N, C-alpha and C positions, 0 to 999 in steps of 0.2 A: 845705392839703389837710392835712397831723400830726394837727388838729383833727376835721376832718371824720372820717378814720378813726376815729381814738378814740372821737368820738360815736356814729360806727354800730355801733361794737364795742362799745360800753354799754350803746346804744337793745337789740341784739340781744339782749345779757346779760339786759336789764333785762325784757323779752321771753320767754326761757326759763324766766327766776327766776318768774314770773308763770303759766306756763303748766305749770311742777310745781308749783306752787302749786296748782293748780286742780284738777289728777292727785288731789293727795295730797288735797284737801276732799271727792272726789267722791268717793276710795276707802275714805277715812274714815268719809264719810256711808254709803253702802252698807254697811259693815260691821258699822255702829251698827244699822242696819235688820234687817239679817242676825241678827244677837244677840237685839234687842227680840223678834222675832220669831220666833225659837226659845223663848223664855221664855214669850211666849204660848201657845205650840204645846203647853206641858208644861203653862200652867196649864189650858189648855182640858181635856186629857188625863187632869189631876189633876181635876178638879173636874165635869166632862161627860163625858167620855167613857167607855164600857163597857171596864175596864182590868182584870185578873187582880189578883189578890193580890200576886204576886210582882213583878210589873210593875207595881204603883202603888206599890213600895215605891222599886224603880230610879227612879221620875218624881219619888218626895218627893227621893230623892236630888241626882237632875240639876237639880230646884228649886231646892234649898239650894246647889248649886255655882255656878248661874246668879244667885243673889243677889247671889254677889262679882263676877262677870264684869260683873253690871247697875251696881254700885256702879263699877268702876272706868271703864268708860263713862261713867257720868254726872260722875265726876270730873276724866276726861278733854275733856267737852266745855264744863263749866263750872266749873273752875280754870284761871286764869294758869300758864302756863306759856312758856320759851320757844320759840317755831318756829325753826328753823336757814334756813328760806329766807324770815323775817321779819329775821332780822338780818342776812343777806346781802344782799337789797337795801337795806336802811341805811347797809349797810357801803359799797356801789354810789352811794348817794345821796350820801353825804358824802365822798366819796373824786373825785364827779363835780363836787361844787360845792370843792374847795377845788382840785381841778388847774384847773376852768377860770380861777379867782383867779389863778394864777398866769400862766396864759399869757396 
């Protein structure tokens, strides 16, 4: 009886972690799309748009700052990192295997 309750709680906790992982992924993906879209709009304005001289300088500055933002965005997606949700699910799995062996 107690094992069934703890198993159900662990399963529920595991589902909530997976849901949070999916939501975080979608949020990060959408934010990355917004950053890349803004960069491409700025590039279009810089090279193909009819922009006045004063605004062209501002667009140049914005393109320069977006290069740094794009670098950080690419670092986020392509560098190894410690994901808190991944650690939490690993801890849940290791505790479930060790506690099930005790009972």
